[in-house]
C-alpha positions in Angstrom: 15.6 -16.9 -4.2 15.3 -18.0 -7.9 12.0 -19.8 -7.3 10.5 -16.7 -5.6 11.7 -14.4 -8.4 10.3 -16.8 -11.0 6.9 -16.7 -9.3 7.2 -12.9 -9.0 7.8 -12.6 -12.7 5.0 -15.1 -13.5 2.6 -13.1 -11.4 3.6 -9.9 -13.1 3.1 -11.4 -16.6 -0.3 -12.8 -15.8 -1.4 -9.5 -14.2 -0.2 -7.5 -17.2 -1.8 -9.8 -19.7 -5.2 -10.3 -17.9 -5.7 -6.6 -17.1 -6.7 -5.5 -20.7 -9.2 -8.4 -20.8 -10.7 -7.2 -17.5 -10.8 -3.7 -18.8 -12.8 -4.7 -21.9 -15.2 -6.6 -19.6 -15.6 -3.5 -17.4 -16.2 -1.3 -20.4 -18.8 -3.7 -21.8 -20.6 -3.7 -18.4 -20.2 0.1 -17.9 -18.4 -0.4 -14.6 -16.9 3.0 -14.2 -15.7 5.0 -11.3 -18.4 7.6 -10.5 -17.5 11.3 -10.9 -17.1 12.6 -7.3 -16.1 16.0 -6.0 -13.0 14.5 -4.2 -11.7 12.7 -7.3 -8.8 14.1 -9.3 -9.8 12.5 -12.6 -12.4 14.1 -14.8 -13.1 11.3 -17.4 -14.8 8.0 -16.6 -12.3 5.2 -16.0 -13.3 1.5 -15.8 -12.5 -0.4 -12.7 -12.4 -4.1 -11.6 -8.6 -4.2 -12.3 -8.1 -6.0 -9.0 -9.7 -9.1 -10.5 -6.7 -9.4 -12.8 -4.4 -9.0 -9.8 -6.1 -11.7 -7.9 -6.0 -14.0 -11.0 -2.2 -13.4 -11.1 -1.9 -14.3 -7.4 -3.9 -17.5 -7.8 -2.0 -18.6 -10.9 1.4 -18.0 -9.2 0.2 -19.8 -6.0 -1.0 -22.8 -8.1 2.3 -23.1 -9.9 4.2 -22.7 -6.6 2.4 -25.8 -5.3 4.2 -27.8 -8.0 7.7 -26.7 -7.0 9.5 -29.0 -4.6 11.5 -26.1 -3.2 8.2 -24.8 -1.7 6.9 -28.1 -0.4 7.3 -26.9 3.2 4.6 -24.3 2.6 2.1 -26.6 1.0 2.7 -29.6 3.3 0.1 -28.0 5.7 -2.7 -26.9 3.4 -5.0 -25.5 6.1 -3.5 -21.9 6.2 -3.6 -21.6 2.4 -7.2 -22.9 2.3 -8.2 -20.1 4.6 -6.3 -17.6 2.5 -8.0 -18.8 -0.7 -11.4 -18.6 1.0 -10.6 -15.1 2.1 -9.6 -14.2 -1.5 -12.9 -15.5 -2.7 -14.7 -13.2 -0.2 -12.5 -10.3 -1.4 -13.5 -10.9 -5.0 -17.2 -11.2 -4.3 -17.4 -8.2 -2.0 -15.0 -6.1 -4.1 -16.9 -6.7 -7.4 -20.2 -6.1 -5.7 -18.9 -2.8 -4.3 -17.5 -1.8 -7.7 -20.9 -2.5 -9.3 -23.3 -1.1 -6.7 -21.2 1.0 -4.3 -22.1 -0.9 -1.1 -22.7 0.9 2.2 -19.5 1.0 4.4 -21.1 -1.4 6.9 -21.4 -4.1 4.3 -17.8 -3.6 3.2 -16.6 -3.8 6.8 -18.6 -7.0 7.3 -16.9 -8.5 4.2 -13.4 -7.5 5.4 -14.1 -9.0 8.9 -15.3 -12.2 7.2 -12.2 -12.5 5.0 -9.9 -11.8 8.0 -11.8 -14.3 10.1 -11.3 -17.0 7.5 -7.5 -16.4 7.6 -7.4 -16.4 11.4 -9.6 -19.5 11.9 -7.5 -21.5 9.5 -4.3 -21.0 11.4 -2.6 -17.8 10.4 -2.6 -15.9 13.7 -0.7 -13.5 15.8 1.1 -15.9 18.1 3.5 -13.5 19.8 3.8 -9.7 20.2 7.1 -8.7 18.5 7.8 -6.2 21.3 9.7 -8.3 23.8 8.3 -11.4 22.1 5.5 -11.8 24.5 3.7 -15.0 23.6 0.0 -14.8 23.0 -1.3 -18.1 24.1 -5.0 -17.4 24.3 -6.6 -18.5 21.1 -9.5 -16.0 21.1 -7.0 -13.2 21.7 -4.9 -14.5 18.8 -7.9 -14.5 16.5 -9.1 -11.1 17.6 -5.7 -9.5 17.1 -5.3 -11.1 13.7 -8.8 -9.9 12.5 -8.0 -6.4 13.8 -4.7 -6.2 12.0 -6.0 -7.5 8.7 -9.1 -5.2 8.7 -7.0 -2.2 9.6 -4.5 -2.8 6.8 -7.2 -3.4 4.2 -8.8 -0.1 5.1 -5.4 1.7 5.1 -4.7 0.6 1.6 -8.2 1.6 0.5 -7.7 5.1 1.9 -4.5 5.6 0.1 -5.9 4.4 -3.3 -6.7 7.9 -4.6 -4.3 8.6 -7.4 -3.4 6.7 -10.6 -0.8 4.1 -9.7 -0.4 5.1 -6.1 -1.6 2.0 -4.2 -0.1 -0.5 -6.6 3.3 1.4 -6.6 3.4 1.8 -2.8 2.5 -1.9 -2.4 5.2 -3.0 -4.9 7.9 -0.9 -3.2 6.9 -1.8 0.4 6.2 -5.4 -0.5 9.6 -5.8 -2.1 11.3 -4.5 1.0 9.3 -7.0 3.1 10.1 -9.7 0.6 13.9 -9.1 1.1 13.5 -9.1 4.9 11.4 -12.3 5.2 13.8 -14.2 2.8 16.7 -13.0 4.9 14.9 -14.1 8.1 14.1 -17.6 6.6 17.8 -18.1 5.7 18.8 -17.0 9.2 16.5 -19.3 11.2 16.5 -22.4 8.9 19.7 -23.4 7.1 18.0 -26.3 5.2 14.5 -25.1 4.2 14.1 -21.6 2.7 10.4 -22.0 2.0 8.4 -19.4 3.8 4.7 -18.4 3.4 5.3 -14.6 4.0 8.1 -14.6 1.4 5.9 -16.4 -1.1 2.9 -14.0 -0.5 5.2 -10.9 -0.9 6.6 -12.3 -4.2 3.2 -12.9 -5.8 1.8 -9.6 -4.5 4.7 -7.6 -5.8 4.5 -9.3 -9.1 0.7 -8.7 -9.5 1.2 -5.0 -8.6 4.1 -4.6 -11.1 2.2 -6.2 -13.9 -0.9 -4.0 -13.2 1.0 -0.7 -12.8 1.6 0.0 -16.5 -2.2 0.0 -17.1 -2.8 2.0 -13.9 -0.1 4.7 -13.9 -1.3 8.2 -14.9 -3.2 8.5 -17.1 -4.8 5.3 -15.9 -6.7 3.2 -18.3 -8.2 1.1 -15.5 -8.5 1.3 -11.7 -8.0 -1.6 -9.3 -11.2 -0.9 -7.5 -12.2 -2.3 -4.1 -10.9 -5.8 -5.1 -7.4 -4.6 -5.6 -7.2 -2.5 -2.5 -8.5 -5.4 -0.3 -6.2 -7.8 -2.0 -3.1 -5.7 -1.2 -4.1 -5.1 2.4 -5.0 -8.7 3.0 -1.7 -10.1 1.7 0.5 -7.5 3.3 -1.2 -8.1 6.7 -1.3 -11.9 6.4 2.4 -11.9 5.6 3.2 -9.7 8.6 1.1 -12.0 10.9 2.7 -15.1 9.5 6.1 -13.8 10.6 5.1 -14.3 14.2 4.2 -17.9 13.7 7.7 -19.3 14.4 8.5 -17.1 17.3 10.7 -19.8 19.0 12.9 -20.3 15.9 13.1 -16.5 15.5 14.3 -16.0 19.0 17.1 -18.5 18.4 17.9 -16.8 15.1 18.0 -13.4 16.7 20.1 -14.5 19.5 22.8 -16.1 17.4 22.6 -14.3 14.1 22.8 -10.7 12.9 19.1 -10.1 12.4 17.7 -7.3 14.6 15.0 -8.6 17.0 12.8 -5.5 16.5 12.5 -5.9 12.7 9.2 -8.0 12.7 7.3 -5.1 14.1 9.4 -2.2 12.7 9.4 -3.3 9.1 5.6 -3.9 8.7 5.0 -0.5 10.2 7.6 1.1 7.9 6.1 -0.6 4.8 2.7 0.6 5.8 3.8 4.0 7.1 2.0 6.2 4.5 -1.2 4.3 4.4 -1.4 4.0 8.2 -0.6 7.7 8.6 -3.2 8.6 6.1 -5.8 6.4 7.8 -5.1 7.9 11.2 -5.3 11.4 10.0 -8.6 10.6 8.1 -10.2 9.1 11.2 -9.2 12.0 13.4 -10.3 14.6 10.8 -13.7 13.0 10.2 -14.4 12.3 13.9 -13.6 15.9 14.9 -16.2 17.2 12.4 -18.7 14.6 13.5 -18.7 12.5 10.4 -18.2 8.7 10.1 -14.6 7.6 10.0 -15.5 5.6 6.8 -17.0 8.6 5.1 -15.2 10.0 2.1 -13.5 13.4 1.8 -10.8 15.2 -0.1 -8.3 15.5 2.8 -5.9 12.6 2.1 -2.2 13.1 1.7 -2.3 12.7 -2.0 -5.1 15.3 -2.3 -3.0 17.8 -0.3 -0.1 17.3 -2.6 -2.2 17.8 -5.8 -4.0 20.8 -4.3 -0.7 22.3 -3.1 0.7 22.5 -6.6 2.2 19.1 -7.6 0.9 17.4 -10.8 -0.8 14.1 -10.6 2.4 12.1 -11.5 4.7 14.2 -9.4 2.5 13.6 -6.3 2.6 9.8 -6.9 6.3 9.8 -7.4 6.8 11.8 -4.2 4.9 9.2 -2.2 6.9 6.5 -3.9 10.0 8.2 -2.7 8.8 8.4 0.9 7.8 4.8 0.8 11.2 3.7 -0.6 13.2 5.7 1.9 11.3 4.5 4.9 10.9 0.8 4.0 14.4 0.3 2.6 15.9 2.4 5.3 14.6 -0.1 7.8 15.7 -3.0 5.7 19.2 -1.5 5.6 19.5 -2.0 9.4 20.1 -5.7 8.6 23.2 -4.9 6.7 24.7 -1.6 7.9 25.4 -0.1 11.4 22.3 1.5 12.8 23.9 5.0 13.3 25.1 5.1 9.6 21.5 4.2 8.5 20.0 6.9 10.7 22.4 9.6 9.5 22.0 8.7 5.8 18.3 8.1 5.8 17.7 11.1 8.1 19.5 13.4 5.5 17.5 11.9 2.7 14.2 12.3 4.6 15.0 16.0 5.2 15.7 16.4 1.5 12.4 14.6 0.7 10.6 16.8 3.1 11.9 20.0 1.5 11.1 18.6 -1.9 7.6 17.8 -0.8 7.0 21.2 0.7 8.6 23.1 -2.2 5.3 24.4 -3.8 4.2 25.9 -0.4 7.7 27.4 0.1 7.7 28.9 -3.4 4.1 30.2 -2.9 5.0 31.9 0.4 7.9 33.6 -1.3 5.9 34.9 -4.2 3.1 36.0 -1.9 5.3 38.5 0.0 4.0 42.0 -0.2 5.9 44.5 -2.3 6.6 48.0 -1.1 4.1 50.7 -2.1 5.2 53.3 -4.7 3.6 56.6 -5.6 2.4 56.6 -9.2 0.4 59.0 -11.3 -3.3 58.0 -10.9 -3.9 59.0 -14.5 -1.2 56.7 -15.9 -2.2 53.3 -17.3 -1.7 50.2 -15.0 1.4 48.1 -15.5 0.4 45.1 -17.8 2.7 42.9 -15.8 1.1 43.8 -12.5 -0.4 40.9 -10.5 -3.7 42.8 -10.3 -4.2 42.5 -14.0 -7.3 40.2 -14.4 -5.7 38.5 -17.4 -2.7 37.4 -15.4 -3.1 33.8 -14.1 -2.8 33.3 -10.4 -1.3 30.5 -8.4 1.2 27.8 -9.4 1.3 26.3 -12.8 0.1 22.7 -12.8 
């Protein structure tokens, strides 16, 4: 655990230190986020912050290769070579999109290319976690892996709409996945605790934590396409890598206290908000006849801000939902399932009421008041809601 935490801290420090340098580079190159109707910010903000995040990941992975504790990961370099090539594609495609705002078809092609590099170099879906049905057909393994990676990259891209939202959600969800994969590794192998998924989650969480102070509202820099694709790629690659040792996991699940449904339940829990937002966006845009990849102002974070929450409050609310769902699932490894369901269920109900509070308060204040007879010659009540000087709606 100490080695993983050391690399997490290293990644955080590198990301924190490199981000201002990338910001100055973006300012010098006038690489700003364009002002769009759907955006919540009004001042131009530089992007390319994801470049600093990828630099942090690469530095941490390079240092990790020198640590004997992790030699089991680096003994077979092929998977990591594929991942590094995929990260190179992410940088090139992400920077190009931040500079020239590429068409969605080109971005999709870049995502498929990055996912293909990961799959063709050995990180593949080798078993379906539901019932542990082995996937022995190599083309099917590759196809499933590409689909999962591209889906996750787009889900993170969709949720990246408020200052600090994507980085914070990834840090919270990634830390939950980190705990689970470390627990799983200890369970199935008593002599070698090195695990690729655990390593990827450690460096990803660190890069997000280091970037977050620069990105939280009011953001001084955005992660851009590079950062969103990085987060999605590493989250999905770690989830796919968990299926690679299905035989060992079956033995571990049979003889140890690690629930067998966790490999599919936890990744879904970690990605719950991005996947929900992605599904709603696809349905919403398809119904109105638009492309699923077209942009609009209908995402969950937009709804919260439009409903009455401030920018920071909306982000913190989504952090809360991510924490409750991800760590609620992780708690199943340590606590009886019915206790977890009761406690987390109560907390989710409370979070739901808190989330809907602006709408509840608005509905209460909008109730009609009984009519009263007044002298038509008398002046209107200055406190009346019909006074044009009285502000309407919720305070920001």
